[in-house]
C-alpha positions in Angstrom: 23.6 -7.1 -27.7 25.4 -4.0 -26.0 22.6 -1.5 -25.1 19.4 -3.6 -26.1 16.6 -3.8 -24.2 15.0 -6.8 -22.8 12.5 -6.8 -25.5 14.8 -6.4 -28.2 17.4 -9.0 -27.1 14.1 -11.6 -27.4 13.3 -10.4 -30.5 16.0 -12.5 -32.2 14.8 -15.4 -29.7 14.2 -18.0 -32.6 17.5 -17.7 -34.0 19.1 -19.0 -30.7 19.2 -21.7 -28.6 16.5 -21.4 -26.1 17.3 -20.0 -22.8 14.5 -19.8 -20.1 16.6 -17.9 -17.7 17.1 -15.4 -19.7 13.7 -15.1 -20.8 12.1 -15.4 -17.0 14.7 -12.3 -16.5 13.6 -10.1 -19.3 9.9 -11.3 -18.4 10.3 -9.5 -14.9 12.1 -6.8 -16.3 9.7 -5.4 -18.6 6.9 -6.7 -16.3 8.3 -4.3 -13.9 9.1 -1.5 -16.6 5.6 -1.7 -17.3 4.6 -1.2 -13.5 6.7 2.1 -13.1 5.4 3.6 -16.1 2.4 3.1 -16.0 1.5 1.4 -12.5 1.3 -2.0 -11.8 -2.6 -2.4 -12.7 -0.9 -2.1 -16.5 0.4 -5.2 -16.3 -1.3 -7.8 -18.3 -0.2 -11.2 -19.7 -0.4 -9.3 -23.6 0.8 -6.1 -22.4 4.1 -7.9 -21.2 4.6 -10.6 -24.0 4.5 -7.7 -26.6 7.4 -5.8 -24.7 9.2 -8.6 -24.2 8.6 -10.3 -27.9 7.2 -13.5 -26.5 3.9 -15.1 -27.1 1.3 -15.2 -24.6 2.1 -19.0 -24.6 5.8 -17.9 -23.8 5.0 -16.0 -20.9 2.6 -18.4 -19.7 5.2 -21.1 -19.7 7.1 -19.0 -16.8 4.4 -17.6 -14.8 1.1 -19.2 -14.8 -1.3 -15.9 -14.0 -1.1 -12.3 -13.9 -0.9 -12.8 -10.3 2.3 -15.4 -10.3 3.9 -12.5 -12.1 3.2 -10.0 -10.2 4.2 -12.1 -7.1 7.5 -12.5 -9.2 8.3 -9.0 -10.0 7.6 -8.2 -5.9 10.0 -10.7 -4.6 12.4 -10.0 -7.3 12.3 -6.4 -5.9 12.7 -7.3 -1.9 15.4 -9.9 -3.3 17.3 -6.3 -4.7 16.0 -4.3 -1.4 17.5 -7.4 0.8 20.7 -6.9 -1.7 21.0 -3.0 -0.9 20.0 -3.7 2.7 22.8 -6.2 3.3 25.7 -3.6 1.2 24.7 -1.2 4.2 24.8 -3.1 6.8 28.0 -4.3 5.5 29.5 -0.8 5.4 28.2 0.3 9.1 30.3 -0.5 11.9 27.7 0.0 15.0 25.4 -3.2 15.7 23.0 -1.3 17.5 20.2 -0.1 14.6 22.2 -1.3 12.1 19.3 -3.1 10.4 16.8 0.0 10.8 19.3 2.4 9.8 19.9 0.2 6.9 16.1 0.0 6.4 15.3 3.9 6.3 18.0 4.3 3.6 16.1 1.9 1.4 13.0 3.4 2.0 14.8 6.9 1.2 16.9 5.5 -1.7 14.3 5.6 -4.5 11.7 8.7 -3.2 13.0 11.0 -5.9 11.9 8.7 -8.8 8.6 9.8 -7.4 5.5 7.7 -9.8 8.5 6.0 -11.7 9.5 4.2 -8.6 9.1 0.5 -8.6 7.9 0.3 -4.8 5.4 3.5 -5.6 3.6 1.4 -8.5 3.7 -2.0 -6.6 2.5 -0.7 -3.4 -0.6 0.0 -4.5 -0.8 -3.6 -5.4 -0.1 -5.1 -1.9 -3.2 -3.5 -0.4 -5.2 -5.7 -2.7 -2.9 -8.7 -3.6 -3.1 -11.6 -0.4 0.3 -12.8 -2.1 2.1 -10.0 -2.1 1.4 -8.7 1.4 2.0 -12.3 2.4 5.6 -12.1 0.7 6.0 -8.9 2.4 5.2 -10.3 5.9 7.5 -13.1 5.4 10.3 -10.9 4.6 10.1 -8.6 7.3 9.6 -11.5 10.2 12.2 -13.0 8.2 14.7 -10.0 8.6 13.2 -9.1 12.2 14.4 -12.7 13.5 17.7 -12.2 12.1 18.1 -8.7 13.5 16.2 -8.9 16.8 18.9 -8.5 19.2 20.2 -5.0 17.6 17.0 -3.9 16.2 14.4 -5.2 18.5 14.4 -2.1 20.8 10.7 0.1 20.3 12.6 2.8 19.5 14.0 1.5 16.7 10.6 -0.3 15.5 9.3 3.4 15.8 11.8 4.6 13.5 11.0 2.0 11.2 7.4 2.6 11.7 8.0 6.2 10.8 10.1 5.6 7.6 6.9 3.2 6.6 4.4 6.0 7.0 6.5 8.5 4.7 6.6 5.9 2.0 2.8 5.5 2.8 2.4 9.3 2.6 4.1 9.0 -1.0 2.0 6.3 -2.2 -0.9 8.2 -1.1 0.0 12.0 -2.2 2.7 11.3 -5.0 4.8 14.7 -5.3 2.6 15.3 -2.6 4.6 13.3 -0.3 8.1 15.3 -0.7 6.9 18.9 0.0 5.5 17.4 3.3 7.9 14.9 4.2 11.0 16.4 2.3 14.4 13.8 1.4 16.1 15.6 4.3 13.4 13.6 6.6 15.8 10.9 6.2 18.6 12.3 8.4 16.2 12.9 11.3 14.8 9.0 11.0 18.6 7.8 10.9 19.5 10.4 13.7 17.1 8.8 15.8 18.1 5.2 15.0 21.7 6.1 16.4 23.8 7.7 13.4 
């Protein structure tokens, strides 16, 4: 079904063999679309099930609560960020600060999407959802353990914290974040990290 949406692909689900991984993937994609379009608070069991073309029971078979669905969407986003960072790491010949530069690039990669950014949508949920904060902390601790030798220097930590500050400004100020901290601020942070 070239060009079809996850929901369109699932609408004919009763005509096919059950494919739980495809259904799960479509549910995650639909939830992410809703979050990017309307914010994380718009992710409801009903809204995601409707968009995916499944029953609420079908959704609950894969995710037993809204929180479990939200955590899975966030985990999926972290996995994508990991892949993006790993690709950037592979292309960076200088070892000192390599993770920091990849992290800065990842933080700035979808700023121009503004409120349509999935990161922007889920950022608000991180504050109120302990499970998401835990996922983030676990991810960051794992990355820091892997890159402690090359990226443990306090000046590199400060660069990553500055990137986090830009991310926070974007979250708080929406379009104002880009005015206050233009996209070319990425180059300043990359320079501080040794490029």
